[in-house]
C-alpha positions in Angstrom: 6.0 18.4 -14.5 8.0 19.5 -11.4 11.6 19.0 -11.1 12.6 18.1 -7.6 15.7 17.7 -6.1 17.1 14.4 -4.5 16.7 15.2 -1.1 13.4 15.8 -1.8 12.7 12.0 -2.8 14.5 11.2 0.0 11.6 12.2 2.4 9.4 9.3 1.1 9.9 6.9 3.2 8.8 3.9 0.3 9.3 0.7 1.4 8.5 -3.2 0.4 5.7 -5.6 2.3 3.5 -8.0 2.3 0.2 -8.3 2.3 -1.2 -10.8 5.4 -4.3 -10.0 6.0 -7.2 -8.4 3.5 -11.1 -7.8 3.8 -13.1 -5.6 2.2 -14.4 -2.2 3.8 -17.8 -2.5 5.1 -17.9 1.4 6.1 -16.3 2.6 3.0 -18.4 4.9 0.2 -16.7 3.1 -2.7 -15.6 -0.3 -2.7 -12.1 -1.0 -0.8 -10.2 -3.1 1.5 -8.6 -3.0 5.0 -5.0 -4.6 4.2 -3.0 -5.4 7.1 1.2 -5.3 5.8 4.0 -6.8 7.1 6.7 -4.0 6.6 9.4 -5.8 8.7 10.7 -5.7 12.3 11.2 -2.1 11.7 8.0 -1.1 11.3 6.1 -4.2 11.7 2.3 -4.2 10.6 0.6 -1.7 9.4 -2.7 -0.7 8.3 -4.3 0.5 4.9 -7.5 1.2 3.1 -6.9 0.6 -0.3 -9.5 0.8 -3.5 -8.1 -1.5 -5.3 -11.6 -3.9 -5.7 -11.9 -3.9 -9.5 -8.4 -6.3 -10.4 -8.1 -7.5 -6.7 -9.8 -10.1 -4.4 -9.1 -10.9 -0.8 -8.0 -14.0 -0.8 -5.6 -13.6 -3.5 -3.8 -10.7 -2.3 -2.2 -12.3 0.8 1.0 -12.8 0.6 1.7 -10.2 -2.2 4.7 -8.2 -2.1 3.3 -4.1 -2.4 5.2 -1.2 -2.2 3.7 1.8 0.8 4.8 5.2 1.3 5.1 4.8 5.1 5.5 8.3 6.6 2.6 10.3 5.8 0.1 10.9 8.6 -1.9 8.0 9.5 -5.6 8.9 8.4 -9.0 7.9 9.5 -11.2 6.6 6.4 -14.2 4.8 6.5 -13.5 4.0 10.3 -10.2 2.6 9.8 -7.0 4.1 10.6 -4.9 3.8 7.4 -1.4 4.0 8.5 0.5 3.7 4.7 -0.3 4.5 1.2 -0.2 1.0 -0.9 0.9 2.5 -4.1 -0.4 1.6 -7.4 -1.2 3.2 -10.9 -4.6 3.3 -13.0 -5.2 0.9 -16.3 -6.7 2.2 -19.1 -9.9 2.2 -17.4 -9.3 4.0 -14.3 -8.6 0.8 -11.8 -6.0 0.7 -9.6 -2.7 -2.0 -10.5 -0.4 -2.6 -7.4 3.0 -1.5 -7.9 4.9 -4.3 -6.9 8.2 -6.8 -7.3 9.0 -9.5 -10.1 11.3 -10.9 -7.3 10.9 -11.8 -3.4 12.1 -8.8 -1.3 12.9 -8.6 2.4 10.0 -6.8 4.0 11.2 -3.1 5.4 13.3 -3.0 2.3 13.6 0.9 1.4 13.0 1.8 -2.7 16.5 3.4 -3.3 
């Protein structure tokens, strides 16, 4: 494991957002959803394409808070301009489990 300096970690813009829209990305080669994430007044609504279909249905994602990397360059993924990376971890079967919060946090709050 590479050791990083605190200043390296500070460069990653990790913020809390709430999923307000979720729909299948019909153009994706691997099953994925197009998400609209509310990241608060400063960043507004951002789009993400996420391969999270194993554990989640679109309707169940609405209102869920997630942790997003907000300062990657936007990337075209299966016809979608993905502006943020929604974070998670793989379970024992390799399916993504979203990173989230135990209690509500204001949208746009930066991870410390």
